[in-house]
PDB file of N, CA, C and O in Angstrom:
ATOM      1  N   MET A   1       0.839  -1.189   0.000  1.00  0.00           N
ATOM      2  CA  MET A   1       0.000   0.000   0.000  1.00  0.00           C
ATOM      3  C   MET A   1       0.879   1.246   0.000  1.00  0.00           C
ATOM      4  O   MET A   1       1.874   1.316   0.721  1.00  0.00           O
ATOM      5  N   ALA A   2       0.514   2.193  -0.787  1.00  0.00           N
ATOM      6  CA  ALA A   2       1.279   3.437  -0.897  1.00  0.00           C
ATOM      7  C   ALA A   2       1.153   4.267   0.375  1.00  0.00           C
ATOM      8  O   ALA A   2       0.184   4.140   1.124  1.00  0.00           O
ATOM      9  N   ARG A   3       2.143   5.113   0.603  1.00  0.00           N
ATOM     10  CA  ARG A   3       2.166   5.941   1.806  1.00  0.00           C
ATOM     11  C   ARG A   3       1.888   7.391   1.450  1.00  0.00           C
ATOM     12  O   ARG A   3       2.697   8.271   1.744  1.00  0.00           O
ATOM     13  N   ARG A   4       0.753   7.643   0.820  1.00  0.00           N
ATOM     14  CA  ARG A   4       0.374   8.995   0.419  1.00  0.00           C
ATOM     15  C   ARG A   4       0.378   9.984   1.571  1.00  0.00           C
ATOM     16  O   ARG A   4       0.837  11.115   1.414  1.00  0.00           O
ATOM     17  N   ALA A   5      -0.117   9.578   2.705  1.00  0.00           N
ATOM     18  CA  ALA A   5      -0.278  10.491   3.840  1.00  0.00           C
ATOM     19  C   ALA A   5       1.053  11.027   4.351  1.00  0.00           C
ATOM     20  O   ALA A   5       1.096  12.108   4.937  1.00  0.00           O
ATOM     21  N   THR A   6       2.139  10.288   4.139  1.00  0.00           N
ATOM     22  CA  THR A   6       3.444  10.717   4.656  1.00  0.00           C
ATOM     23  C   THR A   6       4.413  11.123   3.549  1.00  0.00           C
ATOM     24  O   THR A   6       5.579  11.401   3.830  1.00  0.00           O
ATOM     25  N   TYR A   7       3.955  11.162   2.299  1.00  0.00           N
ATOM     26  CA  TYR A   7       4.845  11.411   1.160  1.00  0.00           C
ATOM     27  C   TYR A   7       5.658  12.695   1.306  1.00  0.00           C
ATOM     28  O   TYR A   7       6.882  12.658   1.177  1.00  0.00           O
ATOM     29  N   VAL A   8       5.017  13.818   1.568  1.00  0.00           N
ATOM     30  CA  VAL A   8       5.724  15.102   1.653  1.00  0.00           C
ATOM     31  C   VAL A   8       6.697  15.094   2.829  1.00  0.00           C
ATOM     32  O   VAL A   8       7.834  15.545   2.691  1.00  0.00           O
ATOM     33  N   ASP A   9       6.269  14.593   3.975  1.00  0.00           N
ATOM     34  CA  ASP A   9       7.163  14.511   5.133  1.00  0.00           C
ATOM     35  C   ASP A   9       8.356  13.603   4.844  1.00  0.00           C
ATOM     36  O   ASP A   9       9.482  13.920   5.229  1.00  0.00           O
ATOM     37  N   ASP A  10       8.121  12.482   4.173  1.00  0.00           N
ATOM     38  CA  ASP A  10       9.210  11.570   3.811  1.00  0.00           C
ATOM     39  C   ASP A  10      10.204  12.258   2.881  1.00  0.00           C
ATOM     40  O   ASP A  10      11.415  12.129   3.059  1.00  0.00           O
ATOM     41  N   CYS A  11       9.696  12.988   1.890  1.00  0.00           N
ATOM     42  CA  CYS A  11      10.578  13.723   0.968  1.00  0.00           C
ATOM     43  C   CYS A  11      11.386  14.775   1.716  1.00  0.00           C
ATOM     44  O   CYS A  11      12.586  14.920   1.482  1.00  0.00           O
ATOM     45  N   ASN A  12      10.742  15.501   2.606  1.00  0.00           N
ATOM     46  CA  ASN A  12      11.447  16.534   3.370  1.00  0.00           C
ATOM     47  C   ASN A  12      12.539  15.939   4.250  1.00  0.00           C
ATOM     48  O   ASN A  12      13.619  16.521   4.363  1.00  0.00           O
ATOM     49  N   ARG A  13      12.282  14.795   4.874  1.00  0.00           N
ATOM     50  CA  ARG A  13      13.311  14.135   5.694  1.00  0.00           C
ATOM     51  C   ARG A  13      14.491  13.711   4.827  1.00  0.00           C
ATOM     52  O   ARG A  13      15.644  13.889   5.219  1.00  0.00           O
ATOM     53  N   ALA A  14      14.214  13.155   3.659  1.00  0.00           N
ATOM     54  CA  ALA A  14      15.282  12.726   2.756  1.00  0.00           C
ATOM     55  C   ALA A  14      16.109  13.920   2.293  1.00  0.00           C
ATOM     56  O   ALA A  14      17.337  13.842   2.240  1.00  0.00           O
ATOM     57  N   LEU A  15      15.447  15.022   1.959  1.00  0.00           N
ATOM     58  CA  LEU A  15      16.168  16.217   1.527  1.00  0.00           C
ATOM     59  C   LEU A  15      17.004  16.800   2.655  1.00  0.00           C
ATOM     60  O   LEU A  15      18.115  17.271   2.414  1.00  0.00           O
ATOM     61  N   ASP A  16      16.497  16.780   3.876  1.00  0.00           N
ATOM     62  CA  ASP A  16      17.269  17.258   5.028  1.00  0.00           C
ATOM     63  C   ASP A  16      18.531  16.424   5.223  1.00  0.00           C
ATOM     64  O   ASP A  16      19.599  16.969   5.502  1.00  0.00           O
ATOM     65  N   LEU A  17      18.412  15.109   5.078  1.00  0.00           N
ATOM     66  CA  LEU A  17      19.568  14.227   5.237  1.00  0.00           C
ATOM     67  C   LEU A  17      20.610  14.448   4.143  1.00  0.00           C
ATOM     68  O   LEU A  17      21.810  14.368   4.404  1.00  0.00           O
ATOM     69  N   ALA A  18      20.159  14.724   2.927  1.00  0.00           N
ATOM     70  CA  ALA A  18      21.069  14.895   1.796  1.00  0.00           C
ATOM     71  C   ALA A  18      21.623  16.310   1.688  1.00  0.00           C
ATOM     72  O   ALA A  18      22.616  16.533   0.995  1.00  0.00           O
ATOM     73  N   SER A  19      21.002  17.256   2.358  1.00  0.00           N
ATOM     74  CA  SER A  19      21.397  18.665   2.263  1.00  0.00           C
ATOM     75  C   SER A  19      22.877  18.858   2.577  1.00  0.00           C
ATOM     76  O   SER A  19      23.379  18.391   3.599  1.00  0.00           O
ATOM     77  N   GLY A  20      23.562  19.556   1.676  1.00  0.00           N
ATOM     78  CA  GLY A  20      24.977  19.832   1.857  1.00  0.00           C
ATOM     79  C   GLY A  20      25.897  18.747   1.331  1.00  0.00           C
ATOM     80  O   GLY A  20      27.115  18.923   1.313  1.00  0.00           O
ATOM     81  N   HIS A  21      25.324  17.613   0.898  1.00  0.00           N
ATOM     82  CA  HIS A  21      26.138  16.495   0.423  1.00  0.00           C
ATOM     83  C   HIS A  21      26.069  16.305  -1.091  1.00  0.00           C
ATOM     84  O   HIS A  21      26.931  15.649  -1.676  1.00  0.00           O
ATOM     85  N   PHE A  22      25.047  16.876  -1.724  1.00  0.00           N
ATOM     86  CA  PHE A  22      24.831  16.681  -3.156  1.00  0.00           C
ATOM     87  C   PHE A  22      24.454  18.005  -3.809  1.00  0.00           C
ATOM     88  O   PHE A  22      23.943  18.912  -3.152  1.00  0.00           O
ATOM     89  N   ASP A  23      24.714  18.104  -5.115  1.00  0.00           N
ATOM     90  CA  ASP A  23      24.344  19.299  -5.872  1.00  0.00           C
ATOM     91  C   ASP A  23      22.961  19.187  -6.502  1.00  0.00           C
ATOM     92  O   ASP A  23      22.349  20.202  -6.832  1.00  0.00           O
ATOM     93  N   SER A  24      22.466  17.970  -6.673  1.00  0.00           N
ATOM     94  CA  SER A  24      21.158  17.767  -7.287  1.00  0.00           C
ATOM     95  C   SER A  24      20.565  16.456  -6.772  1.00  0.00           C
ATOM     96  O   SER A  24      21.241  15.660  -6.120  1.00  0.00           O
ATOM     97  N   ALA A  25      19.284  16.254  -7.083  1.00  0.00           N
ATOM     98  CA  ALA A  25      18.609  15.021  -6.665  1.00  0.00           C
ATOM     99  C   ALA A  25      17.553  14.651  -7.689  1.00  0.00           C
ATOM    100  O   ALA A  25      16.977  15.520  -8.345  1.00  0.00           O
ATOM    101  N   ARG A  26      17.302  13.353  -7.821  1.00  0.00           N
ATOM    102  CA  ARG A  26      16.225  12.862  -8.670  1.00  0.00           C
ATOM    103  C   ARG A  26      15.452  11.815  -7.892  1.00  0.00           C
ATOM    104  O   ARG A  26      15.974  11.197  -6.964  1.00  0.00           O
ATOM    105  N   ILE A  27      14.213  11.626  -8.281  1.00  0.00           N
ATOM    106  CA  ILE A  27      13.413  10.580  -7.658  1.00  0.00           C
ATOM    107  C   ILE A  27      12.956   9.606  -8.734  1.00  0.00           C
ATOM    108  O   ILE A  27      13.136   9.857  -9.926  1.00  0.00           O
ATOM    109  N   ILE A  28      12.370   8.503  -8.313  1.00  0.00           N
ATOM    110  CA  ILE A  28      11.907   7.461  -9.237  1.00  0.00           C
ATOM    111  C   ILE A  28      11.037   8.073 -10.331  1.00  0.00           C
ATOM    112  O   ILE A  28      10.185   8.921 -10.065  1.00  0.00           O
ATOM    113  N   ASP A  29      11.264   7.630 -11.555  1.00  0.00           N
ATOM    114  CA  ASP A  29      10.539   8.170 -12.686  1.00  0.00           C
ATOM    115  C   ASP A  29      10.178   7.044 -13.653  1.00  0.00           C
ATOM    116  O   ASP A  29      11.063   6.366 -14.175  1.00  0.00           O
ATOM    117  N   HIS A  30       8.911   6.846 -13.887  1.00  0.00           N
ATOM    118  CA  HIS A  30       8.397   5.875 -14.853  1.00  0.00           C
ATOM    119  C   HIS A  30       8.700   4.420 -14.509  1.00  0.00           C
ATOM    120  O   HIS A  30       8.848   3.594 -15.411  1.00  0.00           O
ATOM    121  N   PHE A  31       8.795   4.097 -13.243  1.00  0.00           N
ATOM    122  CA  PHE A  31       8.904   2.707 -12.816  1.00  0.00           C
ATOM    123  C   PHE A  31       7.692   2.408 -11.947  1.00  0.00           C
ATOM    124  O   PHE A  31       7.399   3.148 -11.008  1.00  0.00           O
ATOM    125  N   GLN A  32       7.008   1.354 -12.249  1.00  0.00           N
ATOM    126  CA  GLN A  32       5.815   1.002 -11.485  1.00  0.00           C
ATOM    127  C   GLN A  32       6.138  -0.180 -10.578  1.00  0.00           C
ATOM    128  O   GLN A  32       6.810  -1.125 -10.991  1.00  0.00           O
ATOM    129  N   ALA A  33       5.661  -0.122  -9.355  1.00  0.00           N
ATOM    130  CA  ALA A  33       5.901  -1.189  -8.384  1.00  0.00           C
ATOM    131  C   ALA A  33       4.562  -1.682  -7.849  1.00  0.00           C
ATOM    132  O   ALA A  33       4.137  -1.284  -6.764  1.00  0.00           O
ATOM    133  N   GLY A  34       3.913  -2.530  -8.595  1.00  0.00           N
ATOM    134  CA  GLY A  34       2.621  -3.054  -8.148  1.00  0.00           C
ATOM    135  C   GLY A  34       1.587  -1.954  -8.017  1.00  0.00           C
ATOM    136  O   GLY A  34       1.360  -1.190  -8.955  1.00  0.00           O
ATOM    137  N   ASP A  35       0.964  -1.875  -6.859  1.00  0.00           N
ATOM    138  CA  ASP A  35      -0.079  -0.876  -6.622  1.00  0.00           C
ATOM    139  C   ASP A  35       0.446   0.398  -5.976  1.00  0.00           C
ATOM    140  O   ASP A  35      -0.342   1.262  -5.591  1.00  0.00           O
ATOM    141  N   ALA A  36       1.760   0.530  -5.853  1.00  0.00           N
ATOM    142  CA  ALA A  36       2.340   1.704  -5.192  1.00  0.00           C
ATOM    143  C   ALA A  36       2.097   2.959  -6.021  1.00  0.00           C
ATOM    144  O   ALA A  36       2.138   2.920  -7.250  1.00  0.00           O
ATOM    145  N   ASP A  37       1.847   4.068  -5.340  1.00  0.00           N
ATOM    146  CA  ASP A  37       1.694   5.353  -6.014  1.00  0.00           C
ATOM    147  C   ASP A  37       3.073   5.936  -6.287  1.00  0.00           C
ATOM    148  O   ASP A  37       3.865   6.127  -5.364  1.00  0.00           O
ATOM    149  N   LEU A  38       3.357   6.214  -7.543  1.00  0.00           N
ATOM    150  CA  LEU A  38       4.625   6.829  -7.915  1.00  0.00           C
ATOM    151  C   LEU A  38       4.323   8.045  -8.773  1.00  0.00           C
ATOM    152  O   LEU A  38       3.494   7.983  -9.680  1.00  0.00           O
ATOM    153  N   LEU A  39       4.988   9.136  -8.489  1.00  0.00           N
ATOM    154  CA  LEU A  39       4.780  10.361  -9.244  1.00  0.00           C
ATOM    155  C   LEU A  39       5.874  10.533 -10.283  1.00  0.00           C
ATOM    156  O   LEU A  39       6.995  10.063 -10.090  1.00  0.00           O
ATOM    157  N   GLU A  40       5.558  11.201 -11.382  1.00  0.00           N
ATOM    158  CA  GLU A  40       6.550  11.504 -12.401  1.00  0.00           C
ATOM    159  C   GLU A  40       7.587  12.435 -11.786  1.00  0.00           C
ATOM    160  O   GLU A  40       7.235  13.464 -11.209  1.00  0.00           O
ATOM    161  N   GLY A  41       8.871  12.076 -11.906  1.00  0.00           N
ATOM    162  CA  GLY A  41       9.947  12.782 -11.218  1.00  0.00           C
ATOM    163  C   GLY A  41      10.042  14.271 -11.481  1.00  0.00           C
ATOM    164  O   GLY A  41      10.120  15.049 -10.530  1.00  0.00           O
ATOM    165  N   PHE A  42      10.039  14.699 -12.736  1.00  0.00           N
ATOM    166  CA  PHE A  42      10.191  16.119 -13.044  1.00  0.00           C
ATOM    167  C   PHE A  42       9.034  16.922 -12.458  1.00  0.00           C
ATOM    168  O   PHE A  42       9.242  17.994 -11.889  1.00  0.00           O
ATOM    169  N   THR A  43       7.827  16.406 -12.596  1.00  0.00           N
ATOM    170  CA  THR A  43       6.655  17.088 -12.052  1.00  0.00           C
ATOM    171  C   THR A  43       6.755  17.204 -10.537  1.00  0.00           C
ATOM    172  O   THR A  43       6.416  18.245  -9.974  1.00  0.00           O
ATOM    173  N   SER A  44       7.213  16.158  -9.875  1.00  0.00           N
ATOM    174  CA  SER A  44       7.330  16.173  -8.415  1.00  0.00           C
ATOM    175  C   SER A  44       8.331  17.209  -7.937  1.00  0.00           C
ATOM    176  O   SER A  44       8.094  17.877  -6.931  1.00  0.00           O
ATOM    177  N   LEU A  45       9.440  17.353  -8.638  1.00  0.00           N
ATOM    178  CA  LEU A  45      10.483  18.284  -8.214  1.00  0.00           C
ATOM    179  C   LEU A  45      10.141  19.730  -8.530  1.00  0.00           C
ATOM    180  O   LEU A  45      10.629  20.638  -7.858  1.00  0.00           O
ATOM    181  N   THR A  46       9.310  19.962  -9.543  1.00  0.00           N
ATOM    182  CA  THR A  46       8.949  21.325  -9.881  1.00  0.00           C
ATOM    183  C   THR A  46       7.741  21.726  -9.095  1.00  0.00           C
ATOM    184  O   THR A  46       7.263  22.853  -9.229  1.00  0.00           O
TER     185      THR A  46
END
């Protein structure tokens, strides 16, 4: 089951952990995992 309710908080935690260590970031794009909700990467970042 997808974790829609925590998606934004999960992204923010990941960005906080990566902050200062990387110049850019990408997320999963066009890969489907069963019934999981996945967003198109470029749209999610913009």
